[in-house]
C-alpha positions in Angstrom: 56.9 51.6 145.8 54.9 49.5 143.4 56.4 49.1 139.9 55.0 47.9 136.6 56.8 46.5 133.5 55.9 47.3 129.9 57.5 45.2 127.1 56.8 45.2 123.4 58.1 43.3 120.5 57.4 43.8 116.8 56.8 40.9 114.4 60.3 41.1 113.0 62.1 41.2 116.4 63.2 37.8 117.7 66.4 38.1 119.8 67.9 41.5 120.7 64.6 43.0 122.0 62.8 39.8 122.8 60.1 39.9 125.5 61.9 37.6 127.9 65.0 39.7 127.8 63.0 42.9 128.3 61.1 41.5 131.3 64.2 40.0 133.0 66.2 43.2 132.6 63.3 45.3 133.9 63.0 43.0 136.9 66.7 43.4 137.7 66.4 47.2 137.3 63.4 47.3 139.7 65.3 45.3 142.3 68.2 47.7 142.1 65.8 50.6 142.6 64.5 48.9 145.8 61.0 48.6 144.5 58.7 45.6 144.0 56.3 44.4 141.3 53.7 41.7 140.9 53.0 39.4 137.9 49.7 41.1 137.2 51.7 44.4 136.7 53.6 43.0 133.7 52.1 44.3 130.5 53.0 42.9 127.1 52.4 43.7 123.4 53.7 40.9 121.3 54.0 41.2 117.5 52.8 44.8 117.5 54.5 47.6 115.5 55.8 50.6 117.3 53.6 52.8 115.2 50.4 51.0 116.3 48.6 52.7 119.1 44.9 52.0 118.6 45.2 48.2 118.9 48.0 48.1 121.6 46.2 46.3 124.4 49.2 46.1 126.7 49.9 49.9 126.5 46.2 50.8 126.9 46.1 48.5 130.0 49.1 50.4 131.4 47.3 53.7 131.0 44.1 52.5 132.4 45.8 50.9 135.5 47.8 54.1 136.0 44.6 56.1 136.1 43.5 53.8 139.0 46.9 54.2 140.8 47.7 50.5 140.5 51.4 51.3 140.6 53.8 54.2 141.0 56.5 53.5 138.4 56.6 52.0 134.9 59.8 50.5 133.6 60.5 49.9 129.9 63.6 49.3 127.8 63.6 52.6 126.0 61.4 55.1 124.1 61.1 52.7 121.1 59.1 50.3 123.2 56.5 53.0 123.9 56.2 54.1 120.3 57.8 55.0 117.0 55.7 58.0 116.0 56.8 61.4 117.4 53.5 63.1 118.3 51.6 60.1 119.5 54.4 58.7 121.6 54.8 62.1 123.3 51.1 62.2 123.9 51.0 58.7 125.5 54.0 59.5 127.8 52.4 62.8 128.8 49.1 60.9 129.6 51.0 58.5 131.8 53.0 61.1 133.6 49.8 63.2 134.2 48.5 60.4 136.4 51.4 60.9 138.8 53.1 57.7 137.6 56.9 57.8 136.9 58.5 56.3 133.8 62.0 54.9 133.7 64.1 53.4 130.8 66.3 50.6 132.2 68.6 50.6 129.2 69.8 54.1 129.8 69.0 54.2 133.5 67.0 57.4 133.3 63.7 58.8 134.4 61.5 60.4 131.7 60.4 63.9 132.6 58.5 66.4 130.5 58.4 69.3 133.0 60.3 71.9 131.0 60.7 73.1 127.4 64.3 71.7 127.3 63.1 68.2 128.5 60.3 68.2 125.9 62.6 69.2 123.0 65.2 66.5 124.0 62.5 63.9 124.1 61.2 65.1 120.7 64.7 64.7 119.2 64.9 61.1 120.5 61.5 60.3 119.2 62.5 61.9 115.9 65.5 59.6 115.7 63.2 56.6 116.5 60.7 57.5 113.8 63.5 58.1 111.2 64.8 54.6 112.0 61.3 53.1 111.4 60.9 54.9 108.1 64.3 53.6 106.9 63.3 50.1 107.9 60.0 50.5 106.0 61.9 51.8 102.9 64.4 48.9 103.0 61.6 46.4 103.4 59.6 47.9 100.5 62.7 47.9 98.3 63.4 44.2 99.2 59.8 43.2 98.4 59.9 45.3 95.2 63.0 43.3 94.0 61.3 40.0 94.9 58.1 40.9 93.0 60.1 41.8 89.9 61.7 38.4 90.0 58.3 36.8 90.2 58.9 35.5 93.8 56.5 35.2 96.7 56.3 38.5 98.6 54.0 37.2 101.3 50.9 35.2 101.8 49.3 32.1 100.2 47.3 31.9 97.0 44.9 29.0 96.2 46.2 27.0 93.3 49.9 27.4 94.4 52.3 26.0 97.0 54.9 28.2 98.7 58.3 26.5 98.1 61.2 27.7 100.3 64.6 28.0 98.7 67.6 28.0 101.1 71.1 29.2 101.0 72.7 26.6 103.4 70.5 26.6 106.5 69.1 30.1 105.8 66.0 30.7 103.8 66.9 32.8 100.8 63.5 33.3 99.2 60.1 31.7 98.6 58.7 30.9 95.2 55.4 29.8 93.8 54.8 26.3 92.4 51.5 25.1 90.9 49.5 22.8 93.1 48.0 20.4 90.5 45.0 19.3 92.6 44.0 22.9 93.4 44.8 24.0 89.8 42.2 21.5 88.5 39.6 23.1 90.8 40.5 26.6 89.6 40.1 25.4 86.0 36.8 23.8 86.8 35.5 27.1 88.5 36.5 29.2 85.5 35.1 26.7 83.0 31.7 26.3 84.7 31.4 30.0 85.3 32.2 30.9 81.7 29.5 28.5 80.6 26.9 30.5 82.6 26.7 28.5 85.9 26.1 30.6 89.0 28.5 31.1 91.9 26.0 29.7 94.3 25.5 26.5 92.3 29.3 26.0 92.0 29.9 26.6 95.7 27.2 24.1 96.7 28.5 21.4 94.4 32.1 21.9 95.6 31.0 21.6 99.2 28.9 18.5 98.5 32.0 16.8 97.0 34.1 17.8 100.0 36.6 19.9 98.0 38.8 21.8 100.4 38.4 25.6 100.1 41.1 28.3 100.4 42.3 28.7 104.0 40.4 31.5 105.9 42.0 31.1 109.3 39.8 31.3 112.5 37.0 33.2 110.7 36.5 30.5 108.1 33.9 27.7 108.1 36.0 25.4 105.9 33.5 25.7 103.1 33.2 27.3 99.7 31.4 30.6 99.5 30.3 32.9 96.6 32.8 35.5 97.8 35.7 33.1 97.7 34.8 32.1 94.1 34.4 35.7 93.1 37.9 36.5 94.4 39.4 33.6 92.4 37.7 34.8 89.2 39.3 38.2 89.6 42.9 36.9 90.1 45.1 37.5 87.1 47.8 35.2 88.4 46.0 32.2 87.1 46.7 33.3 83.5 50.4 34.0 84.3 50.3 37.7 85.3 51.7 38.8 88.7 50.6 42.3 89.9 52.1 43.8 93.0 52.1 47.2 94.8 48.4 47.9 94.3 48.0 48.6 98.0 50.0 50.8 100.4 50.2 50.1 104.1 50.3 53.3 106.2 49.1 54.6 109.6 46.0 56.7 110.2 44.6 57.6 113.6 47.2 55.5 115.4 46.5 52.2 113.5 47.6 50.5 110.3 45.3 50.9 107.3 45.5 50.0 103.6 45.0 52.6 100.9 45.1 52.0 97.1 48.1 53.2 95.1 48.0 55.0 91.8 47.8 52.5 88.9 51.1 53.8 87.5 52.8 52.5 90.6 51.7 48.9 90.1 54.3 46.3 89.2 53.3 43.8 86.5 55.4 40.7 85.9 54.9 38.0 83.3 55.1 34.6 84.9 54.2 32.0 82.2 55.3 29.2 84.5 52.4 30.0 86.8 49.7 29.9 84.2 46.8 27.7 85.1 44.1 28.8 82.7 44.2 29.9 79.1 43.7 33.5 77.9 40.5 32.5 76.1 39.0 31.0 79.3 40.0 34.1 81.3 38.3 36.4 78.7 35.1 34.3 78.7 34.9 34.3 82.5 35.4 38.1 82.7 32.8 38.7 80.0 30.3 36.6 82.0 31.2 38.5 85.1 30.6 41.8 83.4 27.2 40.6 82.2 26.2 39.7 85.7 24.7 36.4 84.7 24.9 33.9 87.6 26.7 36.4 89.8 25.2 36.3 93.3 28.1 38.0 95.1 27.0 41.5 95.6 29.2 44.2 97.1 28.6 47.8 98.1 27.1 47.7 101.5 23.4 48.0 100.6 21.2 49.0 103.5 19.1 46.3 105.0 15.5 46.3 103.7 13.9 43.9 106.1 13.3 44.1 109.9 15.6 41.3 111.0 18.2 41.3 108.2 21.7 41.5 109.7 20.3 40.8 113.2 19.2 37.2 112.9 21.7 34.2 112.9 21.1 30.5 112.2 21.0 28.4 115.4 22.7 25.4 113.6 25.6 27.0 111.7 25.7 30.5 113.2 25.6 31.9 109.7 23.4 34.9 108.8 19.7 34.6 108.3 18.7 36.3 105.1 15.6 37.1 103.1 15.0 35.3 99.8 12.2 34.9 97.3 9.8 32.0 97.7 6.2 31.1 96.9 3.0 30.4 98.8 1.0 28.4 96.3 1.2 30.7 93.2 1.8 33.8 95.2 5.4 35.1 95.4 6.5 35.9 99.0 9.6 36.8 101.0 10.9 34.4 103.6 13.7 34.2 106.2 16.2 31.4 105.5 19.7 30.4 106.4 22.2 32.1 104.0 24.8 29.4 104.5 22.4 26.6 103.5 21.2 28.6 100.5 24.7 29.6 99.3 26.9 26.7 100.5 24.6 23.7 100.6 23.6 20.9 103.0 27.2 19.9 103.8 27.6 23.3 105.6 24.1 23.7 107.1 21.1 21.4 107.0 18.7 24.1 108.1 16.2 24.2 105.2 13.4 25.9 107.0 11.9 29.0 105.3 9.3 31.1 107.1 7.4 34.2 105.7 8.9 37.4 107.0 5.4 38.8 107.9 4.8 35.9 110.2 8.2 36.1 111.9 8.1 39.9 112.3 4.6 39.7 113.7 5.6 37.1 116.3 8.6 39.1 117.4 6.5 42.2 117.7 3.8 40.3 119.7 6.4 38.9 122.1 8.1 42.3 122.6 4.9 44.1 123.4 3.7 41.4 125.7 6.9 40.6 127.6 9.5 43.4 127.3 7.8 46.7 126.2 4.5 46.3 127.9 3.1 49.6 129.2 3.0 48.3 132.8 6.6 47.2 132.8 7.9 50.5 131.2 5.9 52.6 133.6 7.2 50.6 136.5 10.7 51.4 135.4 9.8 55.1 135.1 8.3 55.0 138.6 11.7 53.7 139.8 13.4 56.6 137.9 11.0 59.0 139.6 11.9 57.7 143.0 15.6 58.0 142.4 15.4 61.5 141.0 13.1 62.5 143.8 15.7 61.4 146.3 18.3 63.5 144.5 16.0 66.5 144.5 15.2 66.1 148.2 18.9 66.3 148.9 19.1 69.5 146.9 16.1 71.0 148.7 17.6 70.1 152.1 20.6 72.3 151.2 18.5 75.4 150.7 18.7 76.8 154.3 22.5 76.5 154.3 22.7 78.2 150.9 20.4 81.0 152.0 22.5 81.5 155.1 25.7 81.8 153.0 24.0 84.2 150.6 22.8 86.5 153.5 26.3 86.5 154.9 27.7 87.6 151.5 25.1 90.4 151.2 26.1 91.7 154.6 29.7 91.7 153.7 29.0 93.5 150.4 27.0 96.2 152.2 29.8 96.8 154.6 32.4 97.1 151.9 30.2 99.5 149.9 29.9 101.7 153.1 33.7 101.7 153.5 34.3 102.5 149.8 31.7 105.4 150.0 33.4 106.9 153.1 36.9 106.6 151.6 38.3 109.8 150.1 40.1 107.8 147.4 39.1 104.7 145.3 40.4 101.6 147.0 41.1 98.9 144.3 41.3 96.1 146.9 37.8 97.0 148.2 36.4 97.1 144.6 37.9 93.7 143.9 36.4 92.3 147.2 33.0 93.6 146.3 33.2 92.0 142.7 34.3 88.7 144.1 31.5 88.5 146.6 29.0 89.6 144.0 30.1 86.7 141.7 29.8 84.2 144.6 26.4 85.6 145.6 25.1 85.2 142.0 26.2 81.6 141.9 24.5 80.8 145.2 21.3 82.5 144.1 21.3 80.4 141.0 21.7 77.2 143.0 18.8 78.3 145.3 16.5 79.0 142.4 17.3 75.6 140.8 16.8 73.7 144.1 13.4 75.4 144.6 12.1 74.8 141.1 13.6 71.2 140.8 10.5 69.4 142.1 8.1 71.1 139.6 10.6 70.7 136.8 11.1 67.0 137.7 7.4 66.3 137.7 6.9 68.1 134.4 9.8 66.2 132.8 8.7 62.8 134.0 5.1 63.5 132.7 6.7 64.3 129.4 8.7 61.1 129.4 5.7 59.0 130.3 3.7 60.5 127.5 6.5 59.9 125.1 6.9 56.3 126.2 3.2 55.6 125.8 3.4 57.2 122.3 6.3 55.0 121.3 4.6 51.9 122.6 1.4 52.6 120.7 3.4 53.0 117.5 5.8 50.2 118.2 3.8 47.5 116.4 3.3 49.8 113.5 7.0 50.5 113.2 7.9 46.8 113.3 5.2 45.8 110.8 6.3 48.6 108.4 9.8 47.2 108.4 11.0 50.7 108.7 14.6 51.7 109.6 13.2 53.1 112.8 11.8 49.6 113.6 15.2 48.1 113.0 16.8 50.7 115.3 14.3 49.6 118.0 15.2 46.0 117.6 18.9 46.7 117.8 18.4 48.9 120.9 16.3 46.3 122.7 18.4 43.2 122.0 21.9 42.7 123.2 23.4 40.7 120.4 21.9 38.7 117.5 18.6 36.8 117.5 19.2 33.1 117.1 16.8 31.2 114.8 16.7 27.5 115.6 14.3 25.1 113.8 12.1 23.1 116.1 9.1 20.8 115.8 5.7 22.4 116.5 2.1 21.1 116.3 1.6 23.3 113.3 4.8 22.1 111.6 8.4 23.1 111.7 8.8 26.6 113.2 11.6 28.8 114.4 12.4 29.2 118.1 13.9 32.6 118.4 16.3 33.3 121.3 17.7 36.7 122.3 18.6 38.8 125.4 16.3 41.8 125.6 16.6 44.9 127.8 14.0 47.6 128.3 16.6 50.1 129.6 18.1 50.7 126.2 14.8 52.1 124.9 14.6 54.9 127.4 17.2 57.1 125.9 16.7 60.2 128.0 18.8 62.3 130.3 18.0 60.0 133.1 18.7 56.8 131.3 21.7 56.0 133.6 19.2 55.6 136.4 17.2 52.8 134.6 17.7 49.2 135.5 17.7 46.7 132.6 15.1 44.0 132.5 16.3 41.0 130.7 14.2 38.4 128.9 14.4 34.7 129.6 16.8 32.5 127.6 14.6 32.6 124.6 11.1 33.0 123.2 9.1 30.2 125.0 7.1 28.5 123.9 8.4 28.5 120.3 7.0 31.4 118.2 4.1 30.3 116.0 5.8 31.5 112.8 
């Protein structure tokens, strides 16, 4: 029999339940069972909490492979590897067992079964114990961090302006404390001072990027450049005036994954840390007053809906940053233009794309290309013709079944008539005969419904396809109007047609610098009907060629 191995390790597990140990012990257990396994049937979740289910790739892969009968047995260390939350763990195990796959724990040498009330209650008790253990670990961790925060120590993470200094007790790290990084502290003072004097976040970010000042670390998602959002976060951090605040956020689990929720303000921990002061109280107050006034503040939160056709859809071809809409002028006339947001907010050192093009011209070019190349009436109707042929083939199959269905229904009518005659001649009411008549009547009703559906299918199909064709023509006739009106419906059309963002790349053109816009388009996404799964996608070339005259 084919076996699979599932191993999981949390972020705080390094030795006793390491992945190598789990895999080696599971392999020995499989050999003792007389089964075999292959490397592709080893599933791992490394650094994942036992309470995490939504983002557990290894476990999800096990369930998907079990549905396809890729193996017959799954071997894990114990129930804590599967999960640490009672109800979700039981659900996952039941889903696995329902596929016909067996689950074994090598640590206790047992097969997991949930085929009786006693087995289920025993499993629930074990999961209860596992969840209680996790809660106690969480409580001890929170207590430990609470103690560290009250002492003004580092409770995790890095903060711009400070270094993390390890303090050891022998060879073992005892704790981590903050120490001011003088170079970064000077940058923090400069940011607060310039902002308090009324300078905007965008101007500060551009100037810092131009000087090559290293920004806060942002990991893989960062561009190693200053942004207005990074500056705004610095201006909100009370730590720079010697005040540490902890316990504002609580980590918990909702819908099988970790989430952060705010705590009540009465639960916050405030600690005075004068040795960490970088700016004066006067400078802090001046910066906060400037922030409340909104002067120079270009960092806007709140998730405003996009107002323009390609906002949130277009990306810069040079830096991959967002293309945004900004104010500009054509002579003395104010206009709106598409431009690279990174160039505008972060400067030439991040992106050199200075091209600005009027939104009306760009939107018009996109609409022209779509109607000419992707959503032309000829192309869409050709797709619908293919849909008609496929559905007609299905309908013909149904029609060919009509003689057989009619033959079965005639046989049922004959049987019902005979049973009725027997019942009428019987001196007493026979329950078995009554049940036989009722059963045949039900089967006959279902057969007659199928016959009626098969006979009316061609007419219904033609009527539905004519309706679809009329609807598509109507959509096409109004497509240009939707796009030109920058309506939300027009944005929905763009998102439905294009698989991914539109890439705006500046190119030379006889009429001057223009944007070449590239994107993968598909007509199938537009035909959102009951027969959409029969539609073949028609993809565009690698981009809009020649470059759009925008």
